[in-house]
C-alpha positions in Angstrom: -5.0 11.4 -16.8 -4.9 7.8 -14.7 -2.8 6.9 -17.5 -0.4 9.3 -17.3 -0.4 9.5 -13.2 0.3 5.6 -13.7 3.0 6.3 -16.3 5.0 9.0 -14.3 4.5 6.7 -10.6 6.1 3.9 -13.3 9.1 5.9 -14.0 9.5 6.7 -10.5 9.4 3.3 -9.4 12.3 2.8 -12.2 11.2 0.0 -14.4 8.5 -1.3 -16.8 5.5 -3.0 -16.5 6.7 -6.9 -16.6 5.1 -9.1 -13.7 6.6 -11.9 -12.0 3.3 -11.8 -9.4 -0.1 -13.7 -10.3 -3.2 -11.9 -9.8 -3.5 -13.9 -6.6 -0.8 -12.9 -4.7 -1.3 -11.6 -1.6 1.8 -10.0 -2.0 0.5 -8.0 -5.1 -3.4 -7.0 -3.0 -1.4 -5.6 -0.8 1.6 -3.4 -2.8 -2.1 -2.7 -4.8 -3.5 -1.4 -1.4 -0.1 0.4 -0.7 0.2 2.3 -4.1 -3.2 3.3 -3.5 -3.0 4.6 -0.4 0.7 6.7 -1.8 -1.7 8.2 -4.7 -5.2 8.9 -3.2 -3.9 12.3 -2.0 -2.8 13.3 -5.6 0.8 14.1 -4.4 3.2 11.4 -5.5 7.0 12.2 -4.4 10.2 10.4 -4.4 10.2 10.0 -0.5 6.7 7.8 -0.8 7.9 5.7 -3.3 11.5 5.1 -1.9 9.5 4.8 1.7 7.1 2.5 0.0 9.7 0.1 -2.0 11.5 -0.1 1.4 8.3 -1.1 2.9 7.1 -4.4 0.6 11.1 -5.2 0.4 11.3 -5.4 4.3 7.6 -7.0 5.0 7.5 -9.4 1.8 11.8 -10.2 2.5 12.3 -9.1 -1.1 15.3 -8.5 -2.8 15.5 -4.5 -4.8 14.7 -5.8 -7.8 11.5 -8.3 -6.8 10.7 -5.5 -4.8 10.8 -3.1 -7.8 8.6 -5.6 -9.7 6.2 -5.6 -7.1 5.8 -2.2 -7.1 5.4 -2.0 -10.9 2.8 -4.9 -10.8 1.3 -3.1 -8.3 0.8 0.2 -10.0 -0.5 -1.8 -12.9 -2.9 -3.4 -10.9 -4.3 -0.6 -8.6 -4.9 1.5 -12.2 -7.1 -0.9 -13.2 -9.2 -1.9 -10.0 -12.6 -0.5 -9.7 -12.6 -1.2 -5.8 -10.4 -2.0 -2.4 -12.5 -5.6 -2.8 -10.5 -6.7 -5.3 -7.4 -6.5 -3.3 -9.0 -7.2 0.3 -11.0 -10.0 -0.9 -7.3 -11.9 -1.9 -5.8 -10.7 1.5 -8.9 -12.2 3.5 -7.8 -15.6 2.0 -4.4 -15.6 2.5 -3.9 -14.0 5.8 -4.7 -14.7 9.3 -6.1 -11.6 11.5 -2.3 -10.6 12.6 -1.1 -10.7 8.9 -4.5 -8.5 8.2 -3.3 -6.1 11.0 0.1 -5.9 9.3 -1.6 -5.0 6.3 -3.3 -2.0 7.9 -0.2 -1.2 10.0 1.9 -1.1 6.5 -0.8 1.4 5.3 -0.3 3.8 8.0 3.3 3.7 7.2 3.4 4.8 3.6 0.7 7.5 4.7 3.0 8.9 7.4 5.9 9.2 4.9 5.4 12.4 3.6 5.3 13.5 7.2 1.3 13.5 7.6 -2.2 11.6 7.5 -4.4 13.5 5.0 -7.8 12.8 5.5 -8.4 11.1 2.0 -5.4 9.0 3.8 -7.1 8.0 6.8 -10.5 7.7 5.2 -9.3 5.2 2.9 -7.5 3.1 5.6 -10.4 2.7 7.5 -12.5 1.4 4.9 -10.1 -1.0 3.7 -9.5 -2.1 7.7 -13.3 -2.6 7.5 -12.8 -4.6 4.5 -10.4 -7.2 5.9 -12.4 -7.5 9.1 -9.7 -5.7 11.6 -10.9 -3.8 14.4 -11.9 0.1 14.5 -9.9 -0.4 18.1 -6.9 -2.2 16.8 -7.1 0.3 13.5 -7.1 2.9 16.1 -4.0 1.6 17.8 -2.1 0.7 14.5 -2.5 4.6 13.5 -1.1 5.7 17.1 2.1 3.3 17.1 2.8 4.6 13.5 2.3 8.1 14.4 4.4 7.8 17.2 6.9 6.0 15.7 7.1 8.8 13.1 7.3 11.4 16.0 3.9 12.9 14.5 1.7 15.0 16.7 
């Protein structure tokens, strides 16, 4: 079933499974966390995938093709992962506090892409933020900022 979901997401993202991103590339780790957020509620929409690809391109200054390749690699990496630590440990080594906060912010942006934040998405971001050493206060503020920007109540 997981392979079917991964293949479905890969098809929506529009490409094969080739990767030019190394296993220890912080962009791949961040993208895999974002893929996990998109898939945690079991509903993967075209709008969420488009938003995710846009966030990857904008935040990591990638062209459309590279953002698509990163998304493909992240989908495969997320399917292989057994826990969040595989991603957060890479991010902790590569990023400073502000960088880790930006990852949490990106997770909320993706979570709100479908119009709201589910309890599964919120819990996932909370667990990842803890592993990224982002304080509860900062996480709550980031969630509020993203929610306000998305126009949610």
